[in-house]
TIVOVO-656766 format. One record per atom (N, C-alpha, C): residue number from 1; residue in one letter; y, z, x. Coordinates in pm, whole numbers, plus 50000, padded with zeros to 5 digits. Atoms other than C-alpha are relative to their C-alpha. Layout:
# TIVOVO-656766
+------+------+-------+-------+-------+
| resi | resn | north |    up |  east |
+------+------+-------+-------+-------+
|  NUM |    A |     Y |     Z |     X |
...
+------+------+-------+-------+-------+
This chain:
# TIVOVO-656766
+------+------+-------+-------+-------+
| resi | resn | north |    up |  east |
+------+------+-------+-------+-------+
|    1 |    M | 49895 | 50048 | 49914 |
|    1 |    M | 42239 | 66564 | 20104 |
|    1 |    M | 50127 | 49981 | 49917 |
|    2 |    T | 49873 | 50010 | 50070 |
|    2 |    T | 42600 | 66588 | 20003 |
|    2 |    T | 50103 | 49932 | 50088 |
|    3 |    I | 49890 | 50062 | 49926 |
|    3 |    I | 42924 | 66422 | 20103 |
|    3 |    I | 50056 | 50098 | 50102 |
|    4 |    R | 49950 | 49896 | 49911 |
|    4 |    R | 43052 | 66749 | 20250 |
|    4 |    R | 49883 | 50089 | 50038 |
|    5 |    P | 50120 | 49924 | 49962 |
|    5 |    P | 42765 | 66902 | 20450 |
|    5 |    P | 50026 | 50150 | 50005 |
|    6 |    K | 49993 | 49854 | 49998 |
|    6 |    K | 42694 | 67273 | 20423 |
|    6 |    K | 49874 | 50052 | 50068 |
|    7 |    G | 50115 | 49929 | 49946 |
|    7 |    G | 42465 | 67505 | 20616 |
|    7 |    G | 49917 | 49920 | 50098 |
|    8 |    K | 50095 | 50067 | 49910 |
|    8 |    K | 42158 | 67344 | 20770 |
|    8 |    K | 50036 | 49854 | 50024 |
|    9 |    Q | 49964 | 50141 | 49984 |
|    9 |    Q | 42278 | 66990 | 20708 |
|    9 |    Q | 50114 | 49986 | 50100 |
|   10 |    N | 49889 | 50004 | 49906 |
|   10 |    N | 42597 | 67062 | 20900 |
|   10 |    N | 49949 | 50018 | 50143 |
|   11 |    A | 50055 | 49977 | 49866 |
|   11 |    A | 42399 | 67198 | 21198 |
|   11 |    A | 49921 | 49879 | 50048 |
|   12 |    L | 50078 | 50117 | 49960 |
|   12 |    L | 42160 | 66901 | 21198 |
|   12 |    L | 50089 | 49881 | 50031 |
|   13 |    E | 49909 | 50110 | 49971 |
|   13 |    E | 42448 | 66654 | 21184 |
|   13 |    E | 50072 | 50020 | 50132 |
|   14 |    M | 49938 | 49974 | 49871 |
|   14 |    M | 42613 | 66826 | 21479 |
|   14 |    M | 49904 | 49968 | 50115 |
|   15 |    I | 50100 | 50031 | 49897 |
|   15 |    I | 42290 | 66801 | 21681 |
|   15 |    I | 49979 | 49850 | 50009 |
|   16 |    Y | 50018 | 50145 | 50000 |
|   16 |    Y | 42246 | 66438 | 21575 |
|   16 |    Y | 50116 | 49930 | 50070 |
|   17 |    D | 49883 | 50058 | 49933 |
|   17 |    D | 42601 | 66353 | 21684 |
|   17 |    D | 49996 | 50025 | 50151 |
|   18 |    F | 50013 | 49971 | 49857 |
|   18 |    F | 42537 | 66526 | 22018 |
|   18 |    F | 49902 | 49905 | 50066 |
|   19 |    V | 50102 | 50087 | 49942 |
|   19 |    V | 42221 | 66323 | 22080 |
|   19 |    V | 50051 | 49856 | 50007 |
|   20 |    V | 49949 | 50137 | 50002 |
|   20 |    V | 42385 | 65995 | 21979 |
|   20 |    V | 50109 | 49980 | 50105 |
|   21 |    S | 49893 | 50015 | 49902 |
|   21 |    S | 42693 | 66054 | 22193 |
|   21 |    S | 49949 | 50014 | 50143 |
|   22 |    F | 50059 | 49986 | 49868 |
|   22 |    F | 42474 | 66154 | 22487 |
|   22 |    F | 49924 | 49875 | 50043 |
|   23 |    V | 50087 | 50114 | 49969 |
|   23 |    V | 42248 | 65847 | 22465 |
|   23 |    V | 50075 | 49867 | 49994 |
|   24 |    K | 49930 | 50127 | 50023 |
|   24 |    K | 42497 | 65579 | 22356 |
|   24 |    K | 50047 | 49931 | 50129 |
|   25 |    P | 49959 | 50070 | 49877 |
|   25 |    P | 42644 | 65509 | 22705 |
|   25 |    P | 49883 | 49944 | 50080 |
|   26 |    N | 50115 | 50044 | 49922 |
|   26 |    N | 42293 | 65466 | 22844 |
|   26 |    N | 49927 | 49880 | 49939 |
|   27 |    I | 50074 | 50110 | 50061 |
|   27 |    I | 42137 | 65230 | 22589 |
|   27 |    I | 50090 | 49897 | 49934 |
|   28 |    G | 49907 | 50098 | 50056 |
|   28 |    G | 42446 | 65060 | 22449 |
|   28 |    G | 50012 | 50006 | 49850 |
|   29 |    D | 49972 | 49999 | 50144 |
|   29 |    D | 42592 | 65003 | 22106 |
|   29 |    D | 49901 | 49918 | 49919 |
|   30 |    S | 50088 | 50088 | 50077 |
|   30 |    S | 42347 | 64731 | 22010 |
|   30 |    S | 49865 | 50065 | 49968 |
|   31 |    Y | 50130 | 49937 | 50023 |
|   31 |    Y | 42036 | 64953 | 22037 |
|   31 |    Y | 50008 | 50139 | 49939 |
|   32 |    I | 49988 | 49864 | 50049 |
|   32 |    I | 42176 | 65285 | 21919 |
|   32 |    I | 49956 | 50012 | 49855 |
|   33 |    K | 50040 | 49997 | 50140 |
|   33 |    K | 42116 | 65200 | 21553 |
|   33 |    K | 49848 | 50000 | 49986 |
|   34 |    D | 50145 | 50010 | 50008 |
|   34 |    D | 41751 | 65117 | 21619 |
|   34 |    D | 49928 | 50126 | 50050 |
|   35 |    Y | 50071 | 49892 | 49933 |
|   35 |    Y | 41660 | 65414 | 21839 |
|   35 |    Y | 50058 | 50139 | 49977 |
|   36 |    S | 49935 | 49869 | 50014 |
|   36 |    S | 41891 | 65697 | 21729 |
|   36 |    S | 49911 | 50101 | 49927 |
|   37 |    L | 50086 | 49907 | 50073 |
|   37 |    L | 41649 | 65853 | 21478 |
|   37 |    L | 49880 | 50041 | 50085 |
|   38 |    F | 50112 | 49968 | 49911 |
|   38 |    F | 41359 | 65832 | 21725 |
|   38 |    F | 50043 | 50099 | 50108 |
|   39 |    L | 49953 | 49912 | 49893 |
|   39 |    L | 41563 | 65994 | 22002 |
|   39 |    L | 50038 | 50138 | 49946 |
|   40 |    F | 49969 | 49872 | 50064 |
|   40 |    F | 41687 | 66265 | 21763 |
|   40 |    F | 49871 | 50079 | 49975 |
|   41 |    S | 50127 | 49934 | 50024 |
|   41 |    S | 41327 | 66343 | 21664 |
|   41 |    S | 49936 | 50048 | 50130 |
|   42 |    L | 50053 | 49963 | 49869 |
|   42 |    L | 41219 | 66346 | 22028 |
|   42 |    L | 50073 | 50122 | 50056 |
|   43 |    F | 49920 | 49887 | 49954 |
|   43 |    F | 41504 | 66583 | 22118 |
|   43 |    F | 49959 | 50128 | 49928 |
|   44 |    L | 50039 | 49881 | 50075 |
|   44 |    L | 41411 | 66825 | 21838 |
|   44 |    L | 49859 | 50046 | 50035 |
|   45 |    F | 50137 | 49964 | 49963 |
|   45 |    F | 41041 | 66812 | 21930 |
|   45 |    F | 49998 | 50073 | 50134 |
|   46 |    I | 49997 | 49937 | 49868 |
|   46 |    I | 41114 | 66895 | 22295 |
|   46 |    I | 50067 | 50137 | 49992 |
|   47 |    L | 49931 | 49873 | 50016 |
|   47 |    L | 41356 | 67171 | 22194 |
|   47 |    L | 49908 | 50105 | 49939 |
|   48 |    V | 50090 | 49905 | 50067 |
|   48 |    V | 41104 | 67337 | 21960 |
|   48 |    V | 49881 | 50033 | 50090 |
|   49 |    A | 50116 | 49976 | 49913 |
|   49 |    A | 40811 | 67293 | 22203 |
|   49 |    A | 50036 | 50091 | 50117 |
|   50 |    N | 49957 | 49912 | 49890 |
|   50 |    N | 41009 | 67453 | 22487 |
|   50 |    N | 50021 | 50142 | 49952 |
|   51 |    N | 49980 | 49865 | 50052 |
|   51 |    N | 41106 | 67748 | 22269 |
|   51 |    N | 49868 | 50068 | 49968 |
|   52 |    I | 50132 | 49942 | 50026 |
|   52 |    I | 40746 | 67801 | 22160 |
|   52 |    I | 49934 | 50038 | 50132 |
|   53 |    G | 50055 | 49969 | 49869 |
|   53 |    G | 40639 | 67786 | 22524 |
|   53 |    G | 50063 | 50123 | 50062 |
|   54 |    L | 49935 | 49881 | 49947 |
|   54 |    L | 40896 | 68049 | 22619 |
|   54 |    L | 49953 | 50126 | 49928 |
|   55 |    M | 50048 | 49884 | 50074 |
|   55 |    M | 40776 | 68281 | 22343 |
|   55 |    M | 49858 | 50035 | 50040 |
|   56 |    A | 50139 | 49975 | 49963 |
|   56 |    A | 40414 | 68242 | 22452 |
|   56 |    A | 49990 | 50066 | 50136 |
|   57 |    K | 50003 | 49939 | 49866 |
|   57 |    K | 40499 | 68355 | 22808 |
|   57 |    K | 50012 | 50152 | 49992 |
|   58 |    G | 49980 | 49856 | 50012 |
|   58 |    G | 40584 | 68701 | 22680 |
|   58 |    G | 49877 | 50078 | 49962 |
|   59 |    T | 50120 | 49929 | 50040 |
|   59 |    T | 40230 | 68784 | 22569 |
|   59 |    T | 49924 | 50049 | 50121 |
|   60 |    N | 50079 | 49941 | 49892 |
|   60 |    N | 39989 | 68989 | 22777 |
|   60 |    N | 49870 | 49921 | 50014 |
|   61 |    N | 50118 | 50084 | 49979 |
|   61 |    N | 39728 | 68748 | 22919 |
|   61 |    N | 49916 | 50049 | 50117 |
|   62 |    K | 50077 | 49948 | 49886 |
|   62 |    K | 39563 | 68978 | 23174 |
|   62 |    K | 49850 | 49994 | 49976 |
|   63 |    R | 50142 | 50004 | 50030 |
|   63 |    R | 39229 | 68966 | 22996 |
|   63 |    R | 49939 | 49861 | 50013 |
|   64 |    L | 50053 | 50135 | 49985 |
|   64 |    L | 39196 | 68589 | 23039 |
|   64 |    L | 49952 | 49985 | 50138 |
+------+------+-------+-------+-------+
């Protein structure tokens, strides 16, 4: 981690800022510090799981 983010760190910080700015009006300023990392992890898990599910739909499952 550097002061000036590059590459993957820059992308992750942009996603983190998106999640925090999306959730902050709903849970308030007092709880955002406690739950921001959990909500960021949950967002990434759902994003990855949905993409894996979309890739699995493309396979040929006629033999099942």
